[in-house]
Residue frames as a rotation matrix with the C-alpha (Angstrom) as fourth column:
MET 1
-0.322 0.940 0.111 41.84
-0.455 -0.051 -0.889 80.00
-0.831 -0.337 0.444 79.10
THR 2
0.202 0.424 -0.883 41.46
-0.979 0.053 -0.198 79.07
-0.037 0.904 0.425 75.42
VAL 3
-0.647 -0.477 -0.595 43.24
-0.497 0.856 -0.145 75.75
0.578 0.202 -0.790 75.91
ILE 4
-0.875 0.386 0.293 40.90
-0.114 0.423 -0.899 74.94
-0.470 -0.820 -0.327 78.81
VAL 5
0.070 0.932 -0.356 37.86
-0.725 -0.197 -0.660 75.71
-0.685 0.304 0.662 76.63
LEU 6
-0.043 -0.176 -0.983 39.31
-0.912 0.410 -0.034 73.53
0.409 0.895 -0.179 73.86
LEU 7
-0.885 -0.397 -0.242 39.98
-0.269 0.862 -0.428 70.61
0.379 -0.314 -0.871 76.21
VAL 8
-0.678 0.690 0.251 36.67
-0.187 0.168 -0.968 70.78
-0.710 -0.704 0.015 78.09
ALA 9
0.184 0.771 -0.610 34.65
-0.867 -0.165 -0.470 71.08
-0.463 0.615 0.638 74.89
THR 10
-0.285 -0.369 -0.885 36.55
-0.778 0.628 -0.012 68.21
0.560 0.685 -0.466 73.26
LEU 11
-0.995 -0.100 0.017 36.00
-0.087 0.760 -0.644 66.00
0.052 -0.642 -0.765 76.31
ALA 12
-0.363 0.931 0.042 32.30
-0.426 -0.126 -0.896 66.94
-0.828 -0.344 0.442 76.43
PHE 13
0.216 0.427 -0.878 31.83
-0.976 0.081 -0.201 66.03
-0.015 0.901 0.434 72.77
ARG 14
-0.578 -0.495 -0.649 33.72
-0.516 0.837 -0.180 62.76
0.632 0.231 -0.739 73.22
LEU 15
-0.889 0.334 0.314 31.56
-0.163 0.410 -0.898 61.95
-0.428 -0.849 -0.309 76.27
LEU 16
0.086 0.940 -0.329 28.50
-0.788 -0.138 -0.601 62.47
-0.610 0.311 0.729 74.09
GLY 17
-0.046 -0.195 -0.980 30.03
-0.857 0.511 -0.062 59.95
0.513 0.837 -0.190 71.71
VAL 18
-0.938 -0.329 -0.108 30.55
-0.211 0.791 -0.575 57.45
0.274 -0.516 -0.811 74.50
LEU 19
-0.599 0.781 0.179 26.92
-0.233 0.043 -0.971 57.99
-0.766 -0.623 0.156 75.50
GLY 20
-0.185 0.509 0.841 25.80
0.652 0.703 -0.282 57.02
-0.735 0.496 -0.462 72.01
VAL 21
0.673 0.353 -0.650 25.78
-0.212 -0.749 -0.627 60.20
-0.708 0.560 -0.430 69.92
GLY 22
0.614 -0.385 0.689 27.23
0.679 0.702 -0.213 58.76
-0.402 0.599 0.693 66.72
ARG 23
0.872 -0.252 0.419 28.52
0.109 -0.734 -0.670 62.09
0.476 0.630 -0.613 65.40
PHE 24
0.412 -0.722 0.556 31.08
-0.872 -0.490 0.011 62.20
0.264 -0.489 -0.831 68.23
GLY 25
0.996 0.082 -0.018 32.15
-0.077 0.978 0.195 58.58
0.033 -0.193 0.981 68.01
GLY 26
0.402 -0.915 -0.024 35.84
0.841 0.380 -0.384 59.43
0.361 0.134 0.923 67.63
TRP 27
0.148 -0.467 -0.872 38.43
0.724 -0.550 0.417 61.74
-0.674 -0.692 0.257 69.12
ARG 28
-0.770 -0.526 0.362 39.22
0.622 -0.489 0.611 63.46
-0.145 0.696 0.704 65.83
VAL 29
-0.212 0.784 0.583 35.67
0.519 -0.416 0.747 64.72
0.828 0.461 -0.319 65.25
SER 30
0.635 0.415 -0.652 35.27
0.766 -0.226 0.602 65.59
0.103 -0.881 -0.461 68.92
ALA 31
-0.204 -0.802 -0.562 38.49
0.723 -0.510 0.466 67.64
-0.660 -0.311 0.684 68.79
ALA 32
-0.738 0.006 0.675 37.32
0.573 -0.522 0.631 69.38
0.356 0.853 0.382 65.59
HIS 33
0.315 0.927 0.205 34.12
0.535 -0.352 0.768 70.39
0.784 -0.132 -0.607 67.37
GLY 34
0.492 -0.223 -0.841 36.08
0.811 -0.233 0.536 71.41
-0.316 -0.947 0.067 70.48
LEU 35
-0.656 -0.755 0.010 38.29
0.676 -0.581 0.454 73.63
-0.337 0.304 0.891 68.33
ALA 36
-0.380 0.611 0.694 35.15
0.536 -0.467 0.704 75.12
0.754 0.640 -0.150 66.78
VAL 37
0.664 0.608 -0.435 33.80
0.690 -0.274 0.670 76.03
0.288 -0.745 -0.602 70.23
MET 38
0.047 -0.745 -0.665 37.12
0.769 -0.397 0.500 77.64
-0.637 -0.536 0.554 71.13
LEU 39
-0.765 -0.369 0.527 37.15
0.640 -0.522 0.564 79.58
0.068 0.769 0.636 67.86
VAL 40
0.189 0.886 0.425 33.66
0.610 -0.445 0.656 80.98
0.770 0.135 -0.624 68.46
MET 41
0.695 0.020 -0.718 34.87
0.679 -0.344 0.648 82.19
-0.234 -0.939 -0.253 71.84
THR 42
-0.281 -0.900 -0.333 38.09
0.660 -0.433 0.614 83.74
-0.696 -0.047 0.716 70.52
ALA 43
-0.596 0.102 0.797 36.42
0.715 -0.385 0.584 85.21
0.366 0.917 0.157 67.44
SER 44
0.488 0.869 -0.083 33.83
0.805 -0.412 0.427 86.96
0.337 -0.275 -0.900 69.56
ALA 45
0.210 -0.487 -0.848 36.56
0.671 -0.559 0.487 89.13
-0.711 -0.671 0.209 71.11
HIS 46
-0.712 -0.524 0.468 37.25
0.689 -0.390 0.611 90.64
-0.138 0.757 0.638 67.69
PHE 47
-0.355 0.706 0.613 33.81
0.435 -0.456 0.777 92.29
0.827 0.542 -0.145 67.75
VAL 48
0.313 0.448 -0.838 33.39
0.946 -0.070 0.316 93.21
0.083 -0.891 -0.446 71.44
PRO 49
0.704 -0.006 0.710 33.37
0.119 -0.985 -0.126 96.99
0.700 0.173 -0.693 72.08
ALA 50
-0.274 -0.957 0.094 36.36
0.132 -0.134 -0.982 98.49
0.953 -0.256 0.164 73.87
GLY 51
-0.148 0.271 0.951 34.29
-0.830 -0.557 0.029 99.38
0.537 -0.785 0.307 76.95
VAL 52
0.880 0.437 -0.188 33.75
-0.298 0.815 0.496 95.71
0.370 -0.381 0.848 77.82
THR 53
0.033 -0.940 0.339 36.40
-0.912 -0.167 -0.374 94.68
0.409 -0.297 -0.863 80.33
PHE 54
0.362 0.130 0.923 35.38
-0.705 0.686 0.180 91.22
-0.610 -0.716 0.340 81.56
MET 55
0.546 -0.232 0.805 36.76
0.525 0.844 -0.113 89.59
-0.653 0.484 0.582 78.42
PRO 56
-0.639 -0.769 -0.002 39.19
0.445 -0.373 0.814 90.48
-0.627 0.520 0.580 75.62
ASN 57
0.495 0.827 -0.267 37.73
0.292 -0.447 -0.845 93.07
-0.819 0.340 -0.463 73.28
HIS 58
0.838 -0.106 0.535 38.40
0.523 -0.120 -0.844 94.70
0.154 0.987 -0.045 69.91
ALA 59
0.768 -0.577 0.278 40.88
-0.585 -0.808 -0.061 97.16
0.260 -0.116 -0.959 71.45
ASP 60
0.368 -0.629 0.685 42.83
-0.442 0.530 0.724 94.25
-0.818 -0.569 -0.083 72.98
MET 61
0.536 -0.118 0.836 42.94
0.635 0.709 -0.307 92.51
-0.556 0.695 0.455 69.61
LEU 62
0.923 -0.156 0.351 44.01
0.150 -0.695 -0.703 95.75
0.353 0.702 -0.618 67.92
ALA 63
0.665 -0.688 0.290 46.87
-0.711 -0.465 0.527 96.17
-0.228 -0.557 -0.799 70.42
MET 64
0.256 -0.598 0.760 48.37
-0.055 0.775 0.629 92.82
-0.965 -0.203 0.166 69.44
VAL 65
0.896 0.037 0.442 48.57
0.434 0.141 -0.890 93.61
-0.095 0.989 0.110 65.71
PRO 66
-0.034 -0.990 -0.137 52.24
0.826 -0.106 0.554 94.17
-0.562 -0.094 0.821 64.78
PRO 67
0.087 0.055 -0.995 53.08
-0.094 -0.994 -0.063 97.65
-0.992 0.099 -0.081 63.44
PHE 68
-0.826 -0.501 -0.257 54.00
-0.289 -0.016 0.957 96.28
-0.483 0.865 -0.132 59.99
VAL 69
-0.555 0.700 0.448 50.45
0.790 0.613 0.021 95.01
-0.260 0.366 -0.894 59.34
PRO 70
-0.948 0.232 0.216 48.39
-0.105 -0.872 0.478 97.44
0.299 0.431 0.852 57.23
LEU 71
-0.203 0.964 0.174 44.84
-0.599 -0.263 0.756 98.41
0.775 0.049 0.630 58.21
PRO 72
-0.943 -0.327 -0.062 44.99
-0.163 0.618 -0.769 96.83
0.290 -0.715 -0.636 61.68
ALA 73
-0.475 0.831 0.290 41.31
-0.614 -0.076 -0.786 97.39
-0.631 -0.551 0.546 62.58
LEU 74
0.340 0.571 -0.747 40.20
-0.934 0.293 -0.202 95.77
0.104 0.767 0.633 59.34
MET 75
-0.387 -0.575 -0.721 42.58
-0.462 0.798 -0.388 92.86
0.798 0.183 -0.574 59.95
VAL 76
-0.909 0.126 0.398 41.09
-0.345 0.310 -0.886 92.30
-0.235 -0.942 -0.239 63.42
TYR 77
0.062 0.998 -0.019 37.58
-0.775 0.036 -0.631 92.14
-0.628 0.054 0.776 61.97
LEU 78
0.250 -0.021 -0.968 38.75
-0.863 0.447 -0.233 89.96
0.438 0.894 0.094 59.07
THR 79
-0.742 -0.580 -0.335 40.49
-0.362 0.768 -0.528 87.43
0.564 -0.270 -0.780 61.32
GLY 80
-0.648 0.602 0.467 37.38
-0.477 0.157 -0.865 87.29
-0.594 -0.783 0.186 63.52
VAL 81
0.382 0.795 -0.472 35.23
-0.872 0.142 -0.468 86.49
-0.305 0.590 0.748 60.48
LEU 82
-0.035 -0.476 -0.879 37.75
-0.703 0.636 -0.317 83.88
0.710 0.607 -0.357 59.31
GLU 83
-0.928 -0.277 0.250 37.77
-0.368 0.571 -0.734 82.23
0.061 -0.773 -0.632 62.73
LEU 84
-0.196 0.938 0.287 33.95
-0.598 0.117 -0.793 82.05
-0.777 -0.327 0.537 62.72
ALA 85
0.460 0.314 -0.831 33.95
-0.880 0.288 -0.378 80.65
0.121 0.905 0.409 59.18
GLY 86
-0.483 -0.730 -0.483 36.57
-0.582 0.680 -0.446 78.10
0.654 0.066 -0.753 60.19
ALA 87
-0.783 0.267 0.562 34.49
-0.447 0.388 -0.806 77.06
-0.434 -0.882 -0.185 63.20
ALA 88
0.309 0.942 -0.128 31.44
-0.743 0.155 -0.651 76.54
-0.594 0.296 0.748 60.99
GLY 89
0.268 -0.281 -0.922 33.56
-0.836 0.408 -0.367 74.58
0.480 0.869 -0.125 58.53
LEU 90
-0.765 -0.637 0.100 34.88
-0.585 0.620 -0.524 72.28
0.271 -0.459 -0.846 61.25
VAL 91
-0.507 0.614 0.604 31.43
-0.438 0.421 -0.795 71.15
-0.743 -0.667 0.056 62.38
LEU 92
0.629 0.690 -0.358 30.26
-0.657 0.226 -0.719 70.27
-0.415 0.688 0.596 58.88
ALA 93
0.332 -0.522 0.786 31.71
0.184 0.853 0.489 66.96
-0.925 -0.017 0.379 57.72
GLY 94
0.683 0.016 0.730 31.76
0.721 0.145 -0.678 68.03
-0.117 0.989 0.088 54.06
THR 95
0.739 -0.395 0.545 33.89
-0.061 -0.846 -0.530 71.12
0.670 0.358 -0.650 54.77
ARG 96
0.941 -0.335 0.037 35.98
-0.011 0.080 0.997 69.86
-0.337 -0.939 0.071 57.70
ARG 97
0.325 -0.874 0.362 39.04
0.902 0.401 0.159 69.05
-0.284 0.275 0.919 55.57
ALA 98
0.084 -0.252 0.964 39.14
0.638 -0.730 -0.246 72.45
0.766 0.635 0.100 53.85
ALA 99
0.822 0.277 0.498 38.38
-0.168 -0.718 0.675 74.24
0.545 -0.638 -0.544 57.12
GLY 100
0.836 -0.539 -0.100 41.16
0.351 0.386 0.853 72.39
-0.421 -0.749 0.512 58.94
VAL 101
0.034 -0.844 0.535 43.72
0.999 0.007 -0.052 73.24
0.040 0.536 0.844 56.26
CYS 102
0.186 0.096 0.978 42.62
0.359 -0.933 0.023 76.89
0.915 0.346 -0.208 56.06
LEU 103
0.962 0.179 0.206 42.64
-0.124 -0.384 0.915 77.24
0.243 -0.906 -0.347 59.85
ALA 104
0.534 -0.840 -0.092 46.13
0.744 0.416 0.523 75.76
-0.401 -0.348 0.847 60.07
VAL 105
-0.171 -0.558 0.812 47.30
0.848 -0.502 -0.167 78.39
0.501 0.660 0.559 57.57
LEU 106
0.517 0.443 0.732 45.45
0.039 -0.867 0.497 81.12
0.855 -0.228 -0.466 59.50
PHE 107
0.969 -0.162 -0.186 47.07
0.204 0.098 0.974 80.03
-0.139 -0.982 0.128 62.78
VAL 108
0.082 -0.980 0.182 50.51
0.980 0.113 0.165 80.19
-0.182 0.165 0.969 61.15
LEU 109
-0.147 -0.091 0.985 49.73
0.575 -0.818 0.011 83.67
0.805 0.568 0.173 59.80
LEU 110
0.757 0.500 0.421 48.55
-0.061 -0.588 0.807 84.79
0.651 -0.636 -0.414 63.25
LEU 111
0.516 -0.619 -0.592 51.76
0.843 0.490 0.223 83.63
0.152 -0.614 0.775 64.90
PRO 112
-0.493 -0.737 0.462 53.56
0.605 -0.672 -0.427 86.99
0.626 0.069 0.777 64.38
ALA 113
0.077 0.599 0.797 50.70
-0.347 -0.734 0.584 88.77
0.935 -0.321 0.151 66.17
ASN 114
0.915 0.253 -0.315 50.97
0.160 0.489 0.857 86.35
0.371 -0.835 0.407 69.09
ILE 115
0.071 -0.965 -0.254 54.74
0.964 0.131 -0.231 86.81
0.256 -0.228 0.939 69.23
TYR 116
-0.467 -0.201 0.861 54.35
0.198 -0.973 -0.119 90.60
0.862 0.115 0.494 69.07
ALA 117
0.513 0.764 0.391 51.70
-0.273 -0.286 0.918 90.54
0.814 -0.578 0.062 71.83
ALA 118
0.790 -0.276 -0.548 54.00
0.595 0.562 0.574 88.57
0.149 -0.779 0.609 74.11
VAL 119
-0.234 -0.968 0.089 57.11
0.932 -0.250 -0.261 90.66
0.275 0.022 0.961 73.39
ALA 120
-0.521 0.105 0.847 55.20
0.035 -0.989 0.144 93.98
0.853 0.105 0.512 73.61
ASP 121
-0.944 0.125 -0.305 53.54
0.324 0.194 -0.926 92.80
-0.056 -0.973 -0.224 76.84
VAL 122
-0.580 0.810 0.082 49.99
-0.562 -0.471 0.679 93.24
0.589 0.348 0.729 75.52
ALA 123
-0.935 0.310 0.172 47.46
0.009 0.506 -0.862 92.36
-0.354 -0.805 -0.476 78.21
PHE 124
-0.588 0.809 -0.004 43.85
0.139 0.106 0.985 91.30
0.797 0.578 -0.175 77.64
ALA 125
0.387 0.918 -0.087 40.85
0.284 -0.028 0.959 92.46
0.878 -0.395 -0.271 79.67
GLY 126
0.581 -0.182 0.793 43.06
-0.650 -0.690 0.318 94.23
0.490 -0.701 -0.519 82.19
GLY 127
0.960 -0.248 0.129 44.97
0.121 0.785 0.607 91.04
-0.252 -0.567 0.784 83.04
THR 128
0.114 -0.984 -0.135 48.60
-0.390 -0.169 0.905 90.26
-0.914 -0.050 -0.403 82.52
ALA 129
0.245 -0.117 -0.962 50.13
-0.968 0.013 -0.249 89.51
0.042 0.993 -0.110 79.14
THR 130
0.945 0.050 0.322 50.45
-0.060 0.998 0.022 85.89
-0.321 -0.040 0.946 78.10
PRO 131
0.125 -0.987 -0.104 54.16
-0.531 -0.155 0.833 84.99
-0.838 -0.049 -0.543 77.92
LEU 132
0.063 -0.212 -0.975 55.76
-0.993 0.082 -0.082 83.80
0.098 0.974 -0.206 74.71
TRP 133
-0.887 -0.462 0.022 56.59
-0.460 0.877 -0.137 80.37
0.044 -0.131 -0.990 76.16
GLU 134
-0.460 0.804 0.377 52.84
0.106 0.471 -0.876 79.82
-0.881 -0.363 -0.302 76.52
ARG 135
0.287 0.628 -0.723 51.64
-0.603 -0.469 -0.646 81.42
-0.745 0.621 0.244 73.27
ILE 136
-0.354 -0.503 -0.788 53.86
-0.934 0.236 0.268 79.43
0.051 0.831 -0.554 70.90
PRO 137
-0.988 -0.007 0.152 52.89
-0.023 0.994 -0.102 75.95
-0.151 -0.105 -0.983 72.17
GLU 138
-0.179 0.984 -0.024 49.21
0.032 -0.018 -0.999 77.00
-0.983 -0.180 -0.028 72.13
GLN 139
0.221 0.223 -0.950 49.47
-0.868 -0.398 -0.295 78.00
-0.444 0.890 0.106 68.47
VAL 140
-0.725 -0.537 -0.431 51.25
-0.668 0.701 0.250 74.72
0.168 0.469 -0.867 67.68
LEU 141
-0.772 0.521 0.364 48.44
0.162 0.716 -0.679 72.82
-0.615 -0.465 -0.637 69.44
TYR 142
0.187 0.895 -0.405 45.77
-0.280 -0.347 -0.895 74.66
-0.942 0.281 0.186 67.43
ILE 143
-0.070 -0.305 -0.950 47.65
-0.995 -0.046 0.089 74.03
-0.071 0.951 -0.300 64.18
GLY 144
-0.930 -0.367 0.023 48.03
-0.367 0.930 0.002 70.36
-0.023 -0.006 -1.000 65.07
ILE 145
-0.453 0.837 0.307 44.34
0.200 0.431 -0.880 69.88
-0.869 -0.338 -0.363 65.83
ALA 146
0.307 0.549 -0.778 43.30
-0.635 -0.491 -0.597 71.71
-0.709 0.677 0.198 62.66
VAL 147
-0.352 -0.524 -0.775 45.60
-0.922 0.336 0.192 69.50
0.160 0.783 -0.602 60.55
TRP 148
-0.952 0.021 0.306 44.46
-0.094 0.929 -0.357 66.37
-0.292 -0.369 -0.882 62.41
ALA 149
-0.059 0.998 -0.004 40.80
-0.072 -0.008 -0.997 67.24
-0.996 -0.058 0.073 61.76
ALA 150
0.268 0.103 -0.958 41.57
-0.904 -0.318 -0.287 67.83
-0.335 0.942 0.008 58.08
ALA 151
-0.708 -0.625 -0.328 43.44
-0.697 0.693 0.184 64.53
0.112 0.359 -0.927 57.77
GLY 152
-0.639 0.527 0.561 40.45
-0.056 0.695 -0.717 62.66
-0.767 -0.490 -0.414 59.15
GLU 153
0.427 0.825 -0.369 38.29
-0.443 -0.165 -0.881 63.70
-0.788 0.540 0.295 56.23
ARG 154
-0.032 -0.529 -0.848 40.97
-0.991 0.125 -0.040 62.53
0.127 0.839 -0.529 53.79
GLU 155
-0.903 -0.326 0.280 41.10
-0.385 0.904 -0.188 59.13
-0.191 -0.278 -0.941 55.51
ARG 156
-0.178 0.928 0.327 37.32
-0.075 0.319 -0.945 58.81
-0.981 -0.193 0.013 55.36
ALA 157
0.421 0.330 -0.845 37.37
-0.801 -0.302 -0.517 59.60
-0.425 0.895 0.138 51.64
ARG 158
-0.518 -0.715 -0.470 39.79
-0.840 0.527 0.125 56.69
0.158 0.460 -0.874 51.02
VAL 159
-0.750 0.206 0.628 37.55
-0.229 0.811 -0.539 54.13
-0.620 -0.548 -0.561 52.74
């Protein structure tokens, strides 16, 4: 679902660029904004009460924290805040580079939780667990887009 949100949002922003909205004149900026939309969606799950079942919630996020991570509830809230901060950073041209780099690092740090969730068969919102073969490429995609967005700001600074 998150990849679909990322792709649809990216395409929508790029379409706005084609229609003349200068901010979305390129794929890199459109993808950065698409990633920001996806992050707002995923970050929201970190704060949703456990009784909500139509989407992933705080309890689902807590279940995917590996046992070796201290203060799991705090880490769930912290990662949600970091995802929201990263999303805000991606949409602001002046902070896009730093946000992209920081998000790439965050996605790498979240990889053990995604691996644990797949191996421990952690399901979200009453659905089935996402298999490892799907989770790893998704994380690589998110890392790649974050790095690509960050590199775009470096290129602009050279010009």
